[in-house]
C-alpha positions as CSV (number, residue, x, y, z in Angstrom):
1,M,-16.9,54.0,-5.1
2,L,-18.8,56.8,-4.2
3,T,-20.1,59.5,-6.3
4,I,-20.9,62.5,-5.2
5,N,-23.3,65.4,-7.1
6,V,-21.4,68.7,-7.2
7,A,-25.1,70.3,-6.9
8,V,-25.6,68.5,-3.8
9,L,-22.2,69.4,-2.6
10,L,-22.6,72.5,-2.9
11,A,-26.0,73.1,-1.5
12,V,-24.6,71.5,1.6
13,I,-21.6,73.8,1.9
14,V,-24.2,76.8,1.2
15,V,-26.6,75.4,4.4
16,L,-23.2,75.0,6.3
17,R,-22.2,78.2,5.7
18,L,-25.5,80.1,6.3
19,R,-25.9,78.9,9.9
20,R,-23.1,80.7,11.0
21,R,-24.0,83.8,12.6
22,T,-24.3,86.8,10.2
23,Q,-21.5,88.8,12.9
24,A,-19.1,86.3,12.4
25,R,-18.9,87.1,9.2
26,S,-16.2,88.8,7.4
27,R,-16.4,90.8,4.1
28,F,-15.1,88.0,2.0
29,D,-17.3,85.3,3.8
30,E,-20.0,86.9,2.5
31,K,-18.9,87.1,-0.8
32,L,-17.7,83.9,-1.1
33,T,-21.1,82.5,-0.3
34,V,-22.4,84.4,-3.1
35,V,-20.0,83.1,-5.4
36,I,-20.8,79.6,-4.3
37,V,-24.9,80.3,-4.5
38,L,-23.9,81.3,-8.0
39,A,-22.3,78.5,-8.8
40,L,-25.1,76.1,-7.6
41,G,-27.6,78.2,-9.1
42,V,-25.9,77.1,-12.5
43,L,-25.4,73.9,-11.7
44,I,-29.3,73.3,-11.0
45,A,-30.1,75.4,-13.8
46,L,-28.8,73.0,-16.5
47,T,-31.2,70.3,-14.7
48,A,-34.4,69.0,-15.6
49,V,-35.4,70.2,-12.1
50,G,-34.0,73.6,-12.7
51,Q,-35.8,73.7,-15.9
52,G,-38.8,72.9,-14.1
53,I,-38.4,75.6,-11.9
54,L,-37.8,78.0,-14.3
55,N,-41.3,77.0,-16.0
56,V,-43.2,77.6,-12.8
57,L,-41.5,80.9,-12.2
58,G,-42.2,82.3,-15.5
59,Q,-45.9,80.9,-15.9
60,L,-46.4,82.8,-12.3
61,A,-44.9,86.0,-14.0
62,S,-46.9,86.0,-16.7
63,G,-49.8,85.4,-14.7
64,V,-49.1,88.3,-12.4
65,T,-48.5,90.2,-15.2
66,Q,-51.5,89.7,-16.9
67,A,-53.9,90.1,-13.5
68,S,-52.4,93.7,-13.3
69,R,-53.9,94.9,-16.8
C-alpha cells in the first residue's frame, strides 16, 4: 500500500496552483490557495524540519535586532 504524506501532497498542490497565470485566477482561487498554504504551514510547523526553520529564523531575527542597537 502506498502512503502519501499530507504535507507533500499539499506542497504539490500549491506548486501546481501557483504555476497558473495570475490573470487566470479568480478571487476564490486565490483565497483557496491561501487556505491551502496556511494548512501546509501548520503541517510543516509540527515537524522537526519546521522547528528547525523556526529556530534559524529566530536566531536571524535576534541577530538583526542586536545589530541595529
